[in-house]
C-alpha positions in Angstrom: 190.3 98.6 47.5 190.6 102.3 46.7 188.5 104.7 48.8 185.5 106.3 47.2 186.2 109.7 45.6 182.6 111.0 45.5 183.3 111.9 41.8 181.0 111.5 38.9 182.3 111.8 35.4 180.2 112.6 32.4 181.9 111.6 29.2 181.3 111.2 25.5 179.6 114.6 25.6 179.8 118.2 24.4 179.9 121.0 27.0 178.8 124.6 26.8 181.4 126.6 28.7 182.7 130.2 28.2 180.6 130.8 25.1 181.9 127.7 23.3 180.7 124.2 22.8 183.6 121.7 23.3 184.1 118.0 23.4 185.1 117.5 27.0 184.3 115.5 30.1 182.4 117.1 33.0 183.4 116.2 36.5 181.2 116.8 39.6 181.5 116.2 43.3 179.5 117.3 46.3 177.1 119.2 44.0 179.8 121.3 42.4 181.7 121.2 39.1 185.3 120.1 39.5 188.5 120.9 37.7 189.8 117.6 36.2 193.4 118.8 36.2 193.3 119.0 40.0 191.6 115.6 40.2 194.2 113.9 37.9 197.5 115.6 38.9 196.9 116.7 42.5 194.4 114.4 44.1 195.1 111.5 41.7 191.5 110.2 41.9 189.2 108.2 39.7 185.4 108.6 39.3 183.1 106.4 41.3 180.4 106.8 38.7 180.8 107.3 34.9 177.9 108.5 32.8 178.0 107.9 29.0 176.2 110.9 27.5 176.1 109.4 23.9 177.2 112.6 22.2 174.6 114.7 23.9 175.1 118.4 24.8 175.5 119.5 28.4 174.4 123.1 29.0 173.9 125.1 32.2 170.4 124.7 33.7 167.9 127.3 32.5 166.9 130.1 34.8 163.5 131.7 34.4 163.3 135.1 36.2 159.7 135.8 35.1 157.0 133.1 35.4 153.5 133.7 36.7 152.6 130.0 37.1 151.7 127.0 35.1 149.8 123.7 35.1 146.8 125.4 36.5 148.7 127.1 39.3 148.6 130.9 39.7 151.2 132.4 42.0 149.1 135.6 42.5 145.7 134.2 43.5 145.5 131.1 45.7 146.4 132.2 49.2 145.7 128.8 50.9 147.8 126.3 48.8 150.8 128.5 48.0 153.5 125.9 49.0 151.8 123.1 47.1 151.4 125.2 44.0 155.0 126.3 44.0 156.1 122.7 44.2 153.8 121.6 41.4 155.2 124.2 39.0 158.8 123.6 40.3 158.4 119.8 39.6 157.0 120.4 36.1 159.7 122.8 35.2 162.4 120.1 35.5 161.2 118.4 32.3 161.9 121.7 30.5 165.4 122.0 31.7 164.7 124.8 34.2 166.8 124.4 37.3 166.0 127.7 39.0 163.2 130.2 38.8 161.6 133.3 40.2 157.9 132.9 40.9 156.2 136.1 39.8 153.3 137.9 41.3 151.3 140.4 39.3 149.6 143.6 40.6 147.4 142.5 43.5 145.7 143.9 46.6 147.6 144.4 49.8 145.9 141.4 51.5 147.1 139.1 48.8 150.7 140.2 49.2 150.6 139.8 52.9 149.2 136.3 52.7 151.1 134.9 49.7 154.6 136.4 50.0 155.6 134.8 53.3 154.7 131.4 51.9 156.9 131.6 48.7 160.2 130.7 50.4 163.6 130.4 48.7 164.4 126.7 48.5 167.2 124.5 47.1 166.1 122.5 44.1 166.0 118.7 44.3 164.0 115.8 42.8 160.8 117.5 44.0 161.4 120.6 41.9 163.6 123.4 40.6 165.4 125.9 42.9 163.2 128.9 44.0 165.6 131.8 43.8 163.0 134.3 45.3 159.9 136.2 44.2 159.7 138.6 41.3 157.0 141.3 42.1 155.7 142.8 38.9 153.6 145.7 40.2 151.7 147.4 41.7 154.0 150.4 41.2 153.4 150.7 37.5 151.9 153.0 34.9 148.1 152.9 34.5 148.7 153.8 30.8 150.8 150.7 30.3 149.1 148.4 32.7 148.5 145.6 30.2 146.7 142.8 31.9 147.2 144.3 35.4 144.1 145.4 37.3 144.0 149.2 37.5 142.2 149.3 40.8 145.3 147.9 42.6 147.9 150.0 40.9 149.8 152.3 43.3 152.5 155.0 43.4 155.6 154.6 45.7 155.2 158.1 47.0 157.4 157.5 50.0 159.9 155.3 48.4 160.9 152.1 50.3 158.5 153.0 53.1 155.5 152.7 50.7 156.9 149.5 49.2 157.1 147.9 52.6 153.6 149.1 53.4 152.2 147.4 50.4 154.2 144.1 50.3 154.9 143.6 53.9 158.0 141.4 54.4 160.6 141.6 51.6 162.6 138.6 52.9 161.7 136.3 50.0 161.8 139.0 47.2 164.6 139.2 44.6 163.2 141.4 41.9 160.7 144.3 41.9 159.3 145.6 38.6 158.2 149.3 38.7 157.7 152.3 36.5 160.6 154.8 37.1 158.6 157.9 36.2 156.2 157.5 39.2 156.5 159.8 42.2 158.9 158.3 44.7 160.2 155.7 42.2 163.8 156.9 42.5 163.8 156.6 46.2 162.2 153.2 46.0 164.9 152.0 43.6 167.7 153.2 45.9 166.0 151.7 48.9 165.4 148.3 47.3 168.8 148.0 45.8 170.4 149.0 49.1 168.9 145.8 50.7 170.0 143.6 47.8 166.8 143.5 45.7 167.1 143.9 42.0 164.9 146.5 40.4 163.4 146.0 36.9 161.8 148.8 34.8 158.5 148.0 33.1 154.8 148.7 32.5 156.0 152.3 32.0 155.8 155.4 29.9 159.2 156.5 31.0 161.4 158.7 28.8 165.0 157.6 28.1 166.2 160.3 30.6 163.9 158.8 33.3 165.2 155.3 32.5 168.8 156.4 32.7 168.1 158.1 36.0 166.7 154.8 37.3 169.7 152.9 36.1 172.0 155.4 37.8 170.0 154.9 40.9 170.5 151.1 40.8 168.0 149.5 38.5 169.6 147.0 36.1 166.8 145.1 34.4 164.0 145.9 31.9 160.9 143.7 32.1 159.7 142.1 28.9 161.3 144.6 26.5 158.9 146.2 23.9 155.8 145.0 25.8 154.0 147.4 28.1 156.2 150.4 27.4 156.4 153.3 24.9 157.4 152.2 21.4 160.8 153.3 20.1 160.7 156.9 18.8 163.7 158.6 17.2 163.5 161.7 19.4 162.9 159.9 22.6 163.5 156.1 22.4 162.1 155.6 26.0 163.2 152.5 27.9 164.1 150.7 24.7 166.8 153.3 24.3 168.6 151.9 27.4 170.0 149.2 25.2 172.1 151.8 23.4 172.5 154.3 26.3 175.8 155.8 27.2 175.4 154.7 30.8 178.4 152.6 31.9 176.2 150.1 33.7 175.1 146.9 32.0 171.4 146.7 31.6 169.7 143.4 31.2 166.3 143.0 29.5 163.8 140.2 29.4 162.4 139.0 26.1 159.4 136.8 25.5 160.4 134.7 22.4 157.3 132.7 22.2 156.6 133.7 18.6 153.6 135.8 19.7 154.8 138.7 21.9 157.8 139.9 20.0 158.4 140.0 16.2 161.6 138.3 15.0 162.8 141.6 13.6 162.4 143.2 17.1 164.3 140.3 18.6 167.2 140.8 16.1 167.3 144.6 16.8 167.6 144.0 20.5 170.2 141.3 20.2 172.4 143.3 17.8 172.1 146.4 19.9 172.9 144.9 23.3 173.7 141.2 23.0 175.1 140.8 26.5 172.0 142.0 28.2 169.4 139.7 26.5 167.6 137.4 28.9 165.0 135.0 27.7 161.9 134.7 29.9 158.8 132.6 29.6 156.4 135.0 31.3 154.2 131.9 31.5 150.7 132.0 32.9 148.7 129.2 34.7 147.8 127.9 31.3 151.3 126.7 30.6 151.2 122.9 30.1 147.5 122.8 29.7 145.0 122.9 26.8 143.2 126.1 25.7 140.5 127.3 28.0 139.6 129.8 30.8 142.1 130.7 33.5 143.0 133.5 35.8 146.2 135.5 36.7 145.7 137.2 39.9 142.3 138.9 39.9 142.2 138.9 36.1 140.3 136.4 34.0 142.1 135.2 30.9 141.2 133.2 27.9 143.6 131.0 25.9 142.9 130.4 22.2 145.4 128.6 20.0 148.0 128.9 22.7 147.6 132.7 22.9 146.6 134.1 26.3 144.3 137.2 26.3 142.5 139.2 29.0 139.0 137.7 28.7 136.8 139.6 26.3 139.7 141.5 24.8 142.7 141.0 22.5 145.2 142.2 25.2 147.9 139.7 25.6 148.3 138.3 29.1 151.6 136.4 29.4 152.7 133.3 27.5 151.8 129.6 27.5 155.2 128.6 26.1 157.8 126.9 28.3 161.3 128.3 28.4 163.0 125.5 26.5 160.6 126.1 23.6 161.3 129.8 23.8 165.0 129.1 23.4 164.4 127.0 20.2 162.0 129.7 18.8 164.5 132.4 19.6 167.4 130.6 17.8 165.3 130.0 14.8 163.9 133.6 14.7 167.2 135.4 14.8 169.5 132.7 13.4 172.0 133.1 16.3 174.5 130.5 17.5 173.3 127.7 19.7 175.8 128.8 22.3 174.2 132.3 22.5 170.6 131.0 22.6 171.4 128.7 25.5 173.4 131.3 27.5 170.5 133.8 27.0 168.5 131.5 29.3 171.2 130.6 31.7 174.3 132.8 32.0 172.5 136.1 31.2 169.7 135.7 33.8 172.3 134.6 36.3 174.3 137.8 35.6 171.1 139.9 35.9 170.6 138.5 39.4 174.3 138.8 40.3 174.7 135.0 40.9 176.9 134.0 37.9 179.6 133.0 40.3 177.5 130.0 41.4 174.8 129.5 38.7 174.2 129.9 35.0 177.5 128.4 33.8 179.6 125.2 34.0 182.8 126.9 35.4 184.7 125.0 38.1 183.2 125.2 41.6 179.9 126.5 40.3 176.7 124.6 41.3 176.3 121.4 39.2 172.9 122.5 37.8 172.8 121.5 34.2 170.6 120.0 31.4 171.5 117.3 28.9 170.1 118.1 25.5 169.8 116.6 22.1 172.3 118.8 20.1 170.0 119.2 17.1 166.4 119.3 18.5 167.3 120.7 22.0 164.9 118.1 23.4 165.6 117.8 27.1 167.1 114.3 27.9 167.7 114.9 31.6 168.0 117.7 34.2 170.4 117.8 37.0 170.5 119.9 40.2 173.5 119.9 42.6 174.9 116.9 40.6 171.8 114.8 41.1 169.5 113.7 38.3 166.1 115.2 39.0 164.4 114.5 35.6 165.1 111.7 33.1 163.1 111.6 29.8 163.6 107.8 29.7 161.4 107.5 32.7 158.5 109.6 31.3 
């Protein structure tokens, strides 16, 4: 009787790897993707379990780096049931192929940050929900002029750089991204301070010029938050933050795009993609109304109204996040710009992983990477099953 190898083989499938979709088996062991040549020729092992994928497509698990909540949960408001709320959203994300995400808090008062942030802990994904990579803090160091749905009374300036940031947020242990406006007093020092401790800085809700944006990138910022939204529109004499897509800076800039069919016109999506294809990161920017019917909700201290799937600040026509899940955004994006399937899928997996600097373990199906992946119908992109660390955490057949 041969000893167990611990190997699982996925066959009769197509795999997205290195920008190409190929007919190839996928081998996993101990939560990692394995090299079949080493298995066959060096270890000479066979699989303990074989999964027939029936010509489905295996893609890297989706990574959502900007999501404010969903299914009635608001990451910025409820201080008492934070852990339960995170798990509820994490569990529901699995059916949309999301294997990792960054819970996002909008501009809030200091007390909210101090109560909520310590409770949103990084966690490894499993059958109970997607991996929590860490918190994305969107505000309060943003421009009043481009506040969007953020409450003006809580907006601050980072006058003393990282010192002010710590005074407002408290502990930064669970934080992976901070969105700020680079033109604010102290912003450059804040960017340098945050990036020096391993936190990514995104630029957004800003009236920054291109020069101010370039200075921020040179200081360590590498992401633009929801491109085109809550920033100066492109102008031929000063293109603002949008101009970073074609800047001569030698550093790769990544930029979030909300491709829900509401926030960004298809022509704008195409312009961004054709200008800087490597930096495009699809995000949901989903609000608590995600997964629920139209109605009244809140995001942080702000009341929002959802009508026909569009989220507005109550009593206005100011957009306030999206109600569209990331898998639907991928499909809408592909249809809007007529790009390849490979590109659309990598914009929600490999690209966000690169933006966070974790592409060596997540966002692709390379050997020794985490076995986080989604099995999709190759035509409709309907999620068939979702896998984290080589374990099935969602199966549409059981729904």
